[in-house]
All heavy atoms as TSV, in Angstrom:
chain	resi	resn	atom	element	x	y	z
A	1	MET	N	N	45.860	94.124	201.410
A	1	MET	CA	C	46.580	93.647	200.265
A	1	MET	C	C	47.944	93.067	200.730
A	1	MET	O	O	48.410	92.072	200.336
A	1	MET	CB	C	46.787	94.742	199.209
A	1	MET	CG	C	47.433	94.283	198.067
A	1	MET	SD	S	46.492	93.130	197.088
A	1	MET	CE	C	47.616	92.715	195.837
A	2	LYS	N	N	48.557	93.904	201.685
A	2	LYS	CA	C	49.806	93.483	202.182
A	2	LYS	C	C	49.709	92.171	203.028
A	2	LYS	O	O	50.631	91.331	202.995
A	2	LYS	CB	C	50.494	94.684	203.081
A	2	LYS	CG	C	51.113	95.701	202.328
A	2	LYS	CD	C	51.864	96.600	203.260
A	2	LYS	CE	C	52.638	97.677	202.410
A	2	LYS	NZ	N	53.414	98.542	203.329
A	3	THR	N	N	48.639	92.106	203.726
A	3	THR	CA	C	48.415	90.949	204.502
A	3	THR	C	C	48.386	89.610	203.627
A	3	THR	O	O	48.863	88.575	204.033
A	3	THR	CB	C	47.172	91.060	205.387
A	3	THR	OG1	O	47.214	92.339	206.117
A	3	THR	CG2	C	47.048	89.887	206.447
A	4	LYS	N	N	47.626	89.715	202.580
A	4	LYS	CA	C	47.403	88.586	201.688
A	4	LYS	C	C	48.791	88.250	201.082
A	4	LYS	O	O	49.099	86.979	200.933
A	4	LYS	CB	C	46.421	88.893	200.593
A	4	LYS	CG	C	45.102	88.921	201.025
A	4	LYS	CD	C	44.050	89.176	199.817
A	4	LYS	CE	C	42.680	89.225	200.225
A	4	LYS	NZ	N	41.743	89.478	199.116
A	5	LEU	N	N	49.559	89.297	200.706
A	5	LEU	CA	C	50.856	88.967	200.120
A	5	LEU	C	C	51.848	88.335	201.019
A	5	LEU	O	O	52.507	87.364	200.789
A	5	LEU	CB	C	51.477	90.241	199.551
A	5	LEU	CG	C	52.711	90.124	198.794
A	5	LEU	CD1	C	52.599	89.272	197.574
A	5	LEU	CD2	C	53.193	91.541	198.418
A	6	LEU	N	N	51.749	88.761	202.320
A	6	LEU	CA	C	52.674	88.221	203.342
A	6	LEU	C	C	52.200	86.723	203.635
A	6	LEU	O	O	53.055	85.947	203.801
A	6	LEU	CB	C	52.571	89.066	204.604
A	6	LEU	CG	C	53.364	88.634	205.812
A	6	LEU	CD1	C	54.883	88.675	205.429
A	6	LEU	CD2	C	53.051	89.456	206.953
A	7	PHE	N	N	50.886	86.465	203.670
A	7	PHE	CA	C	50.395	85.170	203.885
A	7	PHE	C	C	50.875	84.215	202.738
A	7	PHE	O	O	51.307	83.062	203.048
A	7	PHE	CB	C	48.911	85.180	204.033
A	7	PHE	CG	C	48.217	83.877	204.336
A	7	PHE	CD1	C	48.441	83.266	205.622
A	7	PHE	CD2	C	47.537	83.198	203.397
A	7	PHE	CE1	C	47.924	82.014	205.806
A	7	PHE	CE2	C	47.014	81.990	203.635
A	7	PHE	CZ	C	47.120	81.339	204.797
A	8	ILE	N	N	50.609	84.611	201.505
A	8	ILE	CA	C	51.085	83.768	200.479
A	8	ILE	C	C	52.643	83.484	200.465
A	8	ILE	O	O	53.088	82.363	200.202
A	8	ILE	CB	C	50.705	84.482	199.059
A	8	ILE	CG1	C	49.195	84.408	198.996
A	8	ILE	CG2	C	51.285	83.740	197.937
A	8	ILE	CD1	C	48.663	85.202	197.792
A	9	LEU	N	N	53.387	84.529	200.739
A	9	LEU	CA	C	54.832	84.346	200.822
A	9	LEU	C	C	55.189	83.364	201.972
A	9	LEU	O	O	56.082	82.480	201.772
A	9	LEU	CB	C	55.489	85.718	201.135
A	9	LEU	CG	C	57.044	85.720	201.214
A	9	LEU	CD1	C	57.666	85.260	199.843
A	9	LEU	CD2	C	57.534	87.099	201.640
A	10	LEU	N	N	54.482	83.506	203.083
A	10	LEU	CA	C	54.770	82.556	204.172
A	10	LEU	C	C	54.384	81.122	203.827
A	10	LEU	O	O	55.106	80.179	204.087
A	10	LEU	CB	C	53.901	83.041	205.441
A	10	LEU	CG	C	54.110	82.151	206.710
A	10	LEU	CD1	C	55.534	82.345	207.197
A	10	LEU	CD2	C	53.147	82.589	207.745
A	11	ILE	N	N	53.316	80.958	203.131
A	11	ILE	CA	C	52.902	79.596	202.712
A	11	ILE	C	C	53.928	78.989	201.711
A	11	ILE	O	O	54.352	77.851	201.699
A	11	ILE	CB	C	51.499	79.571	202.043
A	11	ILE	CG1	C	50.465	80.024	203.051
A	11	ILE	CG2	C	51.176	78.272	201.386
A	11	ILE	CD1	C	50.162	78.921	204.097
A	12	LEU	N	N	54.404	79.864	200.753
A	12	LEU	CA	C	55.390	79.357	199.769
A	12	LEU	C	C	56.752	79.038	200.406
A	12	LEU	O	O	57.488	78.153	200.023
A	12	LEU	CB	C	55.590	80.404	198.615
A	12	LEU	CG	C	54.359	80.548	197.811
A	12	LEU	CD1	C	54.716	81.700	196.755
A	12	LEU	CD2	C	54.042	79.240	197.048
A	13	LEU	N	N	57.032	79.734	201.521
A	13	LEU	CA	C	58.249	79.417	202.216
A	13	LEU	C	C	58.225	78.137	203.017
A	13	LEU	O	O	59.214	77.443	203.343
A	13	LEU	CB	C	58.747	80.618	203.096
A	13	LEU	CG	C	59.216	81.840	202.269
A	13	LEU	CD1	C	59.430	83.033	203.232
A	13	LEU	CD2	C	60.433	81.545	201.536
A	14	VAL	N	N	56.945	77.872	203.576
A	14	VAL	CA	C	56.836	76.685	204.472
A	14	VAL	C	C	56.677	75.405	203.650
A	14	VAL	O	O	57.114	74.311	204.003
A	14	VAL	CB	C	55.615	76.874	205.330
A	14	VAL	CG1	C	55.241	75.637	206.122
A	14	VAL	CG2	C	55.884	78.046	206.330
A	15	LEU	N	N	55.976	75.424	202.526
A	15	LEU	CA	C	55.703	74.181	201.755
A	15	LEU	C	C	56.858	73.399	201.225
A	15	LEU	O	O	56.854	72.195	201.362
A	15	LEU	CB	C	54.808	74.527	200.535
A	15	LEU	CG	C	53.322	74.873	200.900
A	15	LEU	CD1	C	52.528	75.149	199.639
A	15	LEU	CD2	C	52.753	73.721	201.723
A	16	PRO	N	N	57.989	74.000	200.824
A	16	PRO	CA	C	59.108	73.260	200.373
A	16	PRO	C	C	59.659	72.353	201.538
A	16	PRO	O	O	60.120	71.170	201.349
A	16	PRO	CB	C	60.196	74.145	199.923
A	16	PRO	CG	C	59.354	75.331	199.461
A	16	PRO	CD	C	58.133	75.376	200.382
A	17	THR	N	N	59.645	72.797	202.707
A	17	THR	CA	C	60.148	72.012	203.879
A	17	THR	C	C	59.192	70.804	204.045
A	17	THR	O	O	59.698	69.731	204.403
A	17	THR	CB	C	60.058	72.909	205.236
A	17	THR	OG1	O	60.775	74.084	204.920
A	17	THR	CG2	C	60.666	72.190	206.334
A	18	VAL	N	N	57.993	70.980	203.945
A	18	VAL	CA	C	57.062	69.821	204.063
A	18	VAL	C	C	57.263	68.726	203.045
A	18	VAL	O	O	57.337	67.583	203.302
A	18	VAL	CB	C	55.575	70.326	204.089
A	18	VAL	CG1	C	54.610	69.110	204.078
A	18	VAL	CG2	C	55.319	71.242	205.217
A	19	SER	N	N	57.456	69.196	201.808
A	19	SER	CA	C	57.739	68.299	200.715
A	19	SER	C	C	59.091	67.528	200.810
A	19	SER	O	O	59.206	66.324	200.474
A	19	SER	CB	C	57.600	68.950	199.322
A	19	SER	OG	O	58.635	69.906	199.231
A	20	GLU	N	N	60.042	68.212	201.369
A	20	GLU	CA	C	61.342	67.520	201.557
A	20	GLU	C	C	61.168	66.456	202.638
A	20	GLU	O	O	61.721	65.343	202.514
A	20	GLU	CB	C	62.399	68.477	201.950
A	20	GLU	CG	C	62.945	69.493	200.908
A	20	GLU	CD	C	63.886	70.417	201.315
A	20	GLU	OE1	O	64.443	70.312	202.431
A	20	GLU	OE2	O	64.068	71.441	200.555
A	21	ALA	N	N	60.420	66.747	203.614
A	21	ALA	CA	C	60.186	65.631	204.703
A	21	ALA	C	C	59.423	64.464	204.040
A	21	ALA	O	O	59.843	63.368	204.442
A	21	ALA	CB	C	59.331	66.316	205.765
A	22	GLN	N	N	58.535	64.616	203.145
A	22	GLN	CA	C	57.882	63.518	202.582
A	22	GLN	C	C	58.776	62.695	201.674
A	22	GLN	O	O	58.734	61.472	201.716
A	22	GLN	CB	C	56.634	64.072	201.710
A	22	GLN	CG	C	55.639	64.757	202.514
A	22	GLN	CD	C	55.038	64.014	203.683
A	22	GLN	OE1	O	54.771	62.799	203.505
A	22	GLN	NE2	N	54.782	64.611	204.755
A	23	CYS	N	N	59.715	63.338	201.030
A	23	CYS	CA	C	60.611	62.564	200.201
A	23	CYS	C	C	61.619	61.780	201.018
A	23	CYS	O	O	61.904	60.616	200.818
A	23	CYS	CB	C	61.528	63.494	199.374
A	23	CYS	SG	S	60.559	64.273	197.990
A	24	ALA	N	N	61.986	62.349	202.215
A	24	ALA	CA	C	62.798	61.565	203.116
A	24	ALA	C	C	61.993	60.352	203.653
A	24	ALA	O	O	62.603	59.278	203.916
A	24	ALA	CB	C	63.317	62.386	204.307
A	25	MET	N	N	60.808	60.488	203.944
A	25	MET	CA	C	60.004	59.361	204.417
A	25	MET	C	C	59.869	58.282	203.468
A	25	MET	O	O	59.939	57.052	203.746
A	25	MET	CB	C	58.623	59.896	204.850
A	25	MET	CG	C	58.716	60.763	206.148
A	25	MET	SD	S	57.063	61.617	206.538
A	25	MET	CE	C	56.038	60.111	206.713
A	26	CYS	N	N	59.646	58.674	202.211
A	26	CYS	CA	C	59.497	57.607	201.158
A	26	CYS	C	C	60.845	56.878	201.006
A	26	CYS	O	O	60.848	55.678	200.797
A	26	CYS	CB	C	59.125	58.247	199.845
A	26	CYS	SG	S	57.443	58.974	199.774
A	27	ARG	N	N	61.864	57.636	201.032
A	27	ARG	CA	C	63.215	56.990	200.888
A	27	ARG	C	C	63.503	55.978	202.068
A	27	ARG	O	O	64.013	54.869	201.750
A	27	ARG	CB	C	64.359	58.110	200.849
A	27	ARG	CG	C	65.648	57.523	200.633
A	27	ARG	CD	C	66.722	58.621	200.712
A	27	ARG	NE	N	68.050	58.101	200.620
A	27	ARG	CZ	C	69.112	58.695	200.721
A	27	ARG	NH1	N	69.057	59.989	201.103
A	27	ARG	NH2	N	70.255	58.144	200.706
A	28	ALA	N	N	63.121	56.272	203.199
A	28	ALA	CA	C	63.324	55.371	204.340
A	28	ALA	C	C	62.511	54.166	204.191
A	28	ALA	O	O	63.034	53.066	204.425
A	28	ALA	CB	C	62.894	56.097	205.655
A	29	VAL	N	N	61.295	54.327	203.630
A	29	VAL	CA	C	60.392	53.106	203.434
A	29	VAL	C	C	61.040	52.216	202.401
A	29	VAL	O	O	61.063	50.994	202.532
A	29	VAL	CB	C	58.993	53.478	203.078
A	29	VAL	CG1	C	58.147	52.363	202.558
A	29	VAL	CG2	C	58.359	54.215	204.222
A	30	VAL	N	N	61.479	52.781	201.269
A	30	VAL	CA	C	62.038	51.988	200.188
A	30	VAL	C	C	63.297	51.340	200.644
A	30	VAL	O	O	63.564	50.135	200.281
A	30	VAL	CB	C	62.303	52.906	198.970
A	30	VAL	CG1	C	63.104	52.275	197.927
A	30	VAL	CG2	C	60.976	53.433	198.441
A	31	GLU	N	N	64.194	51.988	201.384
A	31	GLU	CA	C	65.455	51.309	201.763
A	31	GLU	C	C	65.203	50.241	202.874
A	31	GLU	O	O	66.025	49.318	202.943
A	31	GLU	CB	C	66.372	52.447	202.392
A	31	GLU	CG	C	66.926	53.325	201.337
A	31	GLU	CD	C	67.736	54.541	201.938
A	31	GLU	OE1	O	67.811	54.588	203.224
A	31	GLU	OE2	O	68.332	55.205	201.145
A	32	SER	N	N	64.058	50.310	203.577
A	32	SER	CA	C	63.862	49.364	204.571
A	32	SER	C	C	63.262	48.030	204.057
A	32	SER	O	O	63.366	46.963	204.727
A	32	SER	CB	C	62.937	49.735	205.667
A	32	SER	OG	O	61.576	49.919	205.113
A	33	GLU	N	N	62.811	47.972	202.842
A	33	GLU	CA	C	62.265	46.806	202.314
A	33	GLU	C	C	63.327	46.106	201.413
A	33	GLU	O	O	64.089	46.607	200.783
A	33	GLU	CB	C	61.034	47.125	201.316
A	33	GLU	CG	C	59.948	47.888	202.056
A	33	GLU	CD	C	58.621	47.117	201.925
A	33	GLU	OE1	O	58.475	46.260	201.061
A	33	GLU	OE2	O	57.726	47.489	202.747
A	34	SER	N	N	63.250	44.760	201.516
A	34	SER	CA	C	64.320	43.969	200.825
A	34	SER	C	C	63.859	43.417	199.428
A	34	SER	O	O	64.646	43.090	198.592
A	34	SER	CB	C	64.785	42.768	201.648
A	34	SER	OG	O	63.674	41.893	201.861
A	35	ASP	N	N	62.533	43.269	199.198
A	35	ASP	CA	C	62.056	42.635	197.989
A	35	ASP	C	C	61.951	43.633	196.811
A	35	ASP	O	O	61.913	43.181	195.622
A	35	ASP	CB	C	60.722	41.956	198.176
A	35	ASP	CG	C	59.639	42.957	198.642
A	35	ASP	OD1	O	59.908	44.127	198.856
A	35	ASP	OD2	O	58.473	42.441	198.846
A	36	GLY	N	N	61.838	44.915	197.018
A	36	GLY	CA	C	61.916	45.890	196.023
A	36	GLY	C	C	60.530	46.229	195.412
A	36	GLY	O	O	60.461	47.028	194.510
A	37	LYS	N	N	59.442	45.571	195.874
A	37	LYS	CA	C	58.139	45.834	195.324
A	37	LYS	C	C	57.707	47.247	195.633
A	37	LYS	O	O	56.998	47.884	194.867
A	37	LYS	CB	C	57.112	44.785	195.850
A	37	LYS	CG	C	57.331	43.446	195.331
A	37	LYS	CD	C	56.306	42.463	195.787
A	37	LYS	CE	C	56.561	41.107	195.229
A	37	LYS	NZ	N	55.485	40.175	195.607
A	38	THR	N	N	58.079	47.740	196.883
A	38	THR	CA	C	57.585	49.051	197.212
A	38	THR	C	C	58.338	50.133	196.267
A	38	THR	O	O	57.664	51.090	195.884
A	38	THR	CB	C	57.898	49.391	198.685
A	38	THR	OG1	O	57.317	48.372	199.453
A	38	THR	CG2	C	57.441	50.740	199.178
A	39	ALA	N	N	59.580	49.873	196.068
A	39	ALA	CA	C	60.330	50.788	195.222
A	39	ALA	C	C	59.778	50.863	193.845
A	39	ALA	O	O	59.593	51.930	193.167
A	39	ALA	CB	C	61.813	50.364	195.209
A	40	GLU	N	N	59.414	49.707	193.317
A	40	GLU	CA	C	58.762	49.620	191.958
A	40	GLU	C	C	57.493	50.318	191.935
A	40	GLU	O	O	57.087	51.078	190.992
A	40	GLU	CB	C	58.606	48.161	191.513
A	40	GLU	CG	C	58.016	48.044	190.222
A	40	GLU	CD	C	57.984	46.594	189.749
A	40	GLU	OE1	O	58.401	45.729	190.411
A	40	GLU	OE2	O	57.230	46.304	188.733
A	41	ALA	N	N	56.640	50.214	192.971
A	41	ALA	CA	C	55.356	50.868	193.018
A	41	ALA	C	C	55.547	52.391	193.151
A	41	ALA	O	O	54.827	53.149	192.474
A	41	ALA	CB	C	54.560	50.417	194.334
A	42	ILE	N	N	56.499	52.875	193.943
A	42	ILE	CA	C	56.730	54.285	194.036
A	42	ILE	C	C	57.253	54.824	192.682
A	42	ILE	O	O	56.766	55.908	192.289
A	42	ILE	CB	C	57.705	54.616	195.119
A	42	ILE	CG1	C	57.008	54.360	196.458
A	42	ILE	CG2	C	58.229	55.994	195.080
A	42	ILE	CD1	C	57.940	54.548	197.679
A	43	ASN	N	N	58.074	54.112	191.962
A	43	ASN	CA	C	58.454	54.588	190.635
A	43	ASN	C	C	57.385	54.613	189.638
A	43	ASN	O	O	57.249	55.533	188.893
A	43	ASN	CB	C	59.598	53.630	190.140
A	43	ASN	CG	C	60.922	53.859	190.870
A	43	ASN	OD1	O	61.192	54.904	191.430
A	43	ASN	ND2	N	61.816	52.868	190.865
A	44	ASN	N	N	56.496	53.607	189.659
A	44	ASN	CA	C	55.318	53.654	188.825
A	44	ASN	C	C	54.416	54.882	189.094
A	44	ASN	O	O	53.924	55.559	188.173
A	44	ASN	CB	C	54.545	52.355	189.013
A	44	ASN	CG	C	55.207	51.239	188.298
A	44	ASN	OD1	O	56.119	51.426	187.438
A	44	ASN	ND2	N	54.857	49.964	188.689
A	45	GLY	N	N	54.247	55.149	190.365
A	45	GLY	CA	C	53.498	56.320	190.767
A	45	GLY	C	C	54.037	57.672	190.261
A	45	GLY	O	O	53.323	58.480	189.800
A	46	ILE	N	N	55.355	57.729	190.310
A	46	ILE	CA	C	56.043	58.972	189.810
A	46	ILE	C	C	55.839	59.129	188.346
A	46	ILE	O	O	55.537	60.210	187.841
A	46	ILE	CB	C	57.530	58.902	190.208
A	46	ILE	CG1	C	57.777	59.018	191.738
A	46	ILE	CG2	C	58.358	59.965	189.443
A	46	ILE	CD1	C	59.104	58.781	192.205
A	47	VAL	N	N	55.939	58.042	187.575
A	47	VAL	CA	C	55.724	58.080	186.247
A	47	VAL	C	C	54.296	58.455	185.879
A	47	VAL	O	O	54.126	59.351	184.938
A	47	VAL	CB	C	56.060	56.705	185.550
A	47	VAL	CG1	C	55.672	56.646	184.095
A	47	VAL	CG2	C	57.544	56.424	185.565
A	48	TYR	N	N	53.350	57.951	186.531
A	48	TYR	CA	C	51.934	58.401	186.285
A	48	TYR	C	C	51.755	59.796	186.584
A	48	TYR	O	O	51.102	60.553	185.865
A	48	TYR	CB	C	50.979	57.516	187.060
A	48	TYR	CG	C	50.871	56.027	186.580
A	48	TYR	CD1	C	50.908	55.039	187.614
A	48	TYR	CD2	C	51.039	55.723	185.327
A	48	TYR	CE1	C	50.880	53.653	187.275
A	48	TYR	CE2	C	51.033	54.295	184.872
A	48	TYR	CZ	C	51.003	53.350	185.874
A	48	TYR	OH	O	50.959	52.066	185.457
A	49	LEU	N	N	52.265	60.260	187.698
A	49	LEU	CA	C	52.105	61.687	188.117
A	49	LEU	C	C	52.787	62.620	187.088
A	49	LEU	O	O	52.402	63.713	186.789
A	49	LEU	CB	C	52.549	61.923	189.516
A	49	LEU	CG	C	51.691	61.365	190.629
A	49	LEU	CD1	C	52.469	61.482	191.963
A	49	LEU	CD2	C	50.432	62.113	190.649
A	50	MET	N	N	53.902	62.153	186.526
A	50	MET	CA	C	54.653	62.946	185.632
A	50	MET	C	C	53.977	62.962	184.262
A	50	MET	O	O	54.026	63.988	183.482
A	50	MET	CB	C	56.050	62.422	185.447
A	50	MET	CG	C	57.012	63.240	184.575
A	50	MET	SD	S	58.639	62.514	184.477
A	50	MET	CE	C	58.248	61.037	183.440
A	51	ALA	N	N	53.303	61.898	183.887
A	51	ALA	CA	C	52.690	61.801	182.481
A	51	ALA	C	C	51.473	62.702	182.369
A	51	ALA	O	O	51.216	63.182	181.263
A	51	ALA	CB	C	52.369	60.372	182.201
A	52	VAL	N	N	50.741	62.873	183.491
A	52	VAL	CA	C	49.446	63.592	183.343
A	52	VAL	C	C	49.542	65.051	182.784
A	52	VAL	O	O	48.934	65.442	181.906
A	52	VAL	CB	C	48.634	63.589	184.716
A	52	VAL	CG1	C	47.512	64.514	184.654
A	52	VAL	CG2	C	48.229	62.112	184.924
A	53	PRO	N	N	50.535	65.891	183.388
A	53	PRO	CA	C	50.696	67.228	182.781
A	53	PRO	C	C	51.089	67.260	181.390
A	53	PRO	O	O	50.673	68.090	180.624
A	53	PRO	CB	C	51.817	67.773	183.738
A	53	PRO	CG	C	51.805	67.030	184.945
A	53	PRO	CD	C	51.356	65.554	184.590
A	54	TYR	N	N	51.980	66.234	180.969
A	54	TYR	CA	C	52.427	66.231	179.535
A	54	TYR	C	C	51.160	65.914	178.653
A	54	TYR	O	O	51.069	66.463	177.596
A	54	TYR	CB	C	53.427	65.213	179.326
A	54	TYR	CG	C	54.835	65.655	179.820
A	54	TYR	CD1	C	55.426	65.098	181.007
A	54	TYR	CD2	C	55.459	66.692	179.142
A	54	TYR	CE1	C	56.574	65.541	181.482
A	54	TYR	CE2	C	56.732	67.097	179.646
A	54	TYR	CZ	C	57.258	66.541	180.870
A	54	TYR	OH	O	58.491	67.008	181.286
A	55	ILE	N	N	50.335	64.999	179.027
A	55	ILE	CA	C	49.143	64.661	178.267
A	55	ILE	C	C	48.134	65.851	178.230
A	55	ILE	O	O	47.666	66.168	177.090
A	55	ILE	CB	C	48.453	63.411	178.805
A	55	ILE	CG1	C	49.333	62.217	178.680
A	55	ILE	CG2	C	47.069	63.178	178.219
A	55	ILE	CD1	C	48.843	60.977	179.457
A	56	LEU	N	N	48.011	66.538	179.235
A	56	LEU	CA	C	47.099	67.747	179.242
A	56	LEU	C	C	47.698	68.797	178.433
A	56	LEU	O	O	46.861	69.495	177.662
A	56	LEU	CB	C	46.888	68.186	180.672
A	56	LEU	CG	C	46.174	67.362	181.630
A	56	LEU	CD1	C	46.163	68.007	183.059
A	56	LEU	CD2	C	44.684	67.194	181.058
A	57	VAL	N	N	48.887	69.148	178.432
A	57	VAL	CA	C	49.516	70.144	177.544
A	57	VAL	C	C	49.532	69.655	176.099
A	57	VAL	O	O	49.185	70.493	175.266
A	57	VAL	CB	C	50.969	70.393	178.048
A	57	VAL	CG1	C	51.700	71.321	177.028
A	57	VAL	CG2	C	50.999	71.135	179.390
A	58	ALA	N	N	49.755	68.438	175.838
A	58	ALA	CA	C	49.728	67.952	174.447
A	58	ALA	C	C	48.284	68.096	173.922
A	58	ALA	O	O	48.070	68.581	172.711
A	58	ALA	CB	C	50.144	66.526	174.405
A	59	GLY	N	N	47.260	67.812	174.759
A	59	GLY	CA	C	45.838	67.950	174.303
A	59	GLY	C	C	45.535	69.441	174.052
A	59	GLY	O	O	44.875	69.776	173.091
A	60	LEU	N	N	46.006	70.357	174.910
A	60	LEU	CA	C	45.778	71.729	174.750
A	60	LEU	C	C	46.355	72.185	173.410
A	60	LEU	O	O	45.738	73.018	172.656
A	60	LEU	CB	C	46.335	72.551	175.932
A	60	LEU	CG	C	46.290	74.060	175.801
A	60	LEU	CD1	C	44.802	74.488	175.968
A	60	LEU	CD2	C	47.205	74.648	176.929
A	61	PHE	N	N	47.625	71.834	173.160
A	61	PHE	CA	C	48.250	72.265	171.915
A	61	PHE	C	C	47.538	71.670	170.695
A	61	PHE	O	O	47.373	72.319	169.652
A	61	PHE	CB	C	49.724	71.884	171.863
A	61	PHE	CG	C	50.638	72.872	172.656
A	61	PHE	CD1	C	51.517	72.345	173.621
A	61	PHE	CD2	C	50.470	74.245	172.524
A	61	PHE	CE1	C	52.216	73.205	174.351
A	61	PHE	CE2	C	51.308	75.045	173.233
A	61	PHE	CZ	C	52.180	74.577	174.193
A	62	TYR	N	N	47.046	70.451	170.782
A	62	TYR	CA	C	46.256	69.820	169.725
A	62	TYR	C	C	44.993	70.656	169.352
A	62	TYR	O	O	44.720	70.913	168.239
A	62	TYR	CB	C	45.954	68.411	170.017
A	62	TYR	CG	C	45.116	67.762	169.037
A	62	TYR	CD1	C	45.570	67.366	167.769
A	62	TYR	CD2	C	43.715	67.483	169.261
A	62	TYR	CE1	C	44.716	66.811	166.871
A	62	TYR	CE2	C	42.899	66.879	168.274
A	62	TYR	CZ	C	43.414	66.613	167.109
A	62	TYR	OH	O	42.594	66.077	166.169
A	63	PHE	N	N	44.258	70.953	170.410
A	63	PHE	CA	C	43.081	71.752	170.204
A	63	PHE	C	C	43.381	73.223	169.693
A	63	PHE	O	O	42.637	73.749	168.864
A	63	PHE	CB	C	42.266	71.857	171.507
A	63	PHE	CG	C	41.504	70.515	171.737
A	63	PHE	CD1	C	41.783	69.956	172.906
A	63	PHE	CD2	C	40.561	70.048	170.884
A	63	PHE	CE1	C	41.181	68.697	173.161
A	63	PHE	CE2	C	39.985	68.901	171.126
A	63	PHE	CZ	C	40.174	68.233	172.280
A	64	ILE	N	N	44.474	73.816	170.142
A	64	ILE	CA	C	44.864	75.125	169.611
A	64	ILE	C	C	45.268	74.999	168.100
A	64	ILE	O	O	44.929	75.835	167.190
A	64	ILE	CB	C	46.031	75.724	170.392
A	64	ILE	CG1	C	45.549	76.092	171.774
A	64	ILE	CG2	C	46.725	76.918	169.699
A	64	ILE	CD1	C	46.642	76.534	172.731
A	65	TYR	N	N	45.994	73.940	167.809
A	65	TYR	CA	C	46.385	73.692	166.421
A	65	TYR	C	C	45.128	73.511	165.555
A	65	TYR	O	O	45.062	74.086	164.423
A	65	TYR	CB	C	47.203	72.402	166.354
A	65	TYR	CG	C	47.583	71.956	164.962
A	65	TYR	CD1	C	48.578	72.640	164.229
A	65	TYR	CD2	C	47.002	70.894	164.332
A	65	TYR	CE1	C	48.947	72.273	162.937
A	65	TYR	CE2	C	47.264	70.481	163.187
A	65	TYR	CZ	C	48.230	71.186	162.382
A	65	TYR	OH	O	48.549	70.777	161.130
A	66	ARG	N	N	44.132	72.663	165.978
A	66	ARG	CA	C	42.965	72.497	165.234
A	66	ARG	C	C	42.223	73.830	164.996
A	66	ARG	O	O	41.598	74.033	163.894
A	66	ARG	CB	C	42.026	71.429	165.898
A	66	ARG	CG	C	42.458	70.094	165.521
A	66	ARG	CD	C	41.555	69.056	165.955
A	66	ARG	NE	N	40.074	69.517	165.867
A	66	ARG	CZ	C	39.059	68.823	166.292
A	66	ARG	NH1	N	39.239	67.627	166.842
A	66	ARG	NH2	N	37.751	69.261	166.307
A	67	LYS	N	N	42.243	74.659	166.068
A	67	LYS	CA	C	41.463	75.877	165.973
A	67	LYS	C	C	42.120	76.850	164.971
A	67	LYS	O	O	41.405	77.570	164.263
A	67	LYS	CB	C	41.433	76.510	167.396
A	67	LYS	CG	C	40.506	77.730	167.527
A	67	LYS	CD	C	39.110	77.374	167.650
A	67	LYS	CE	C	38.306	78.500	168.106
A	67	LYS	NZ	N	36.913	78.178	168.173
A	68	MET	N	N	43.457	76.835	164.957
A	68	MET	CA	C	44.179	77.637	164.072
A	68	MET	C	C	44.043	77.353	162.622
A	68	MET	O	O	44.068	78.089	161.703
A	68	MET	CB	C	45.648	77.826	164.460
A	68	MET	CG	C	45.843	78.462	165.798
A	68	MET	SD	S	45.358	80.185	165.738
A	68	MET	CE	C	46.565	80.937	166.694
A	69	ARG	N	N	43.942	76.024	162.374
A	69	ARG	CA	C	43.929	75.446	160.951
A	69	ARG	C	C	42.555	75.689	160.339
A	69	ARG	O	O	42.464	75.617	159.157
A	69	ARG	CB	C	44.221	73.956	161.015
A	69	ARG	CG	C	45.650	73.597	161.426
A	69	ARG	CD	C	46.649	73.807	160.350
A	69	ARG	NE	N	46.232	73.130	159.138
A	69	ARG	CZ	C	47.099	72.725	158.194
A	69	ARG	NH1	N	48.390	73.123	158.300
A	69	ARG	NH2	N	46.692	72.088	157.188
A	70	GLY	N	N	41.556	75.885	161.139
A	70	GLY	CA	C	40.282	76.091	160.463
A	70	GLY	C	C	39.181	75.468	161.203
A	70	GLY	O	O	38.093	75.471	161.118
């Protein structure tokens, strides 16, 4: 049990470092382009990724609401 907990803690401590590196790479790509198409594509991707959890949660609340109403 202690080994699993230590492994999970180690993974959680390492992952933020990896994600910060990816953000710096995206920023470098966006800053190196002059036409702005890459920046627009990255912004659209962020919006799509952000919208999916909200849609799922809204759907879940809708089904709970319908279940409670009858």
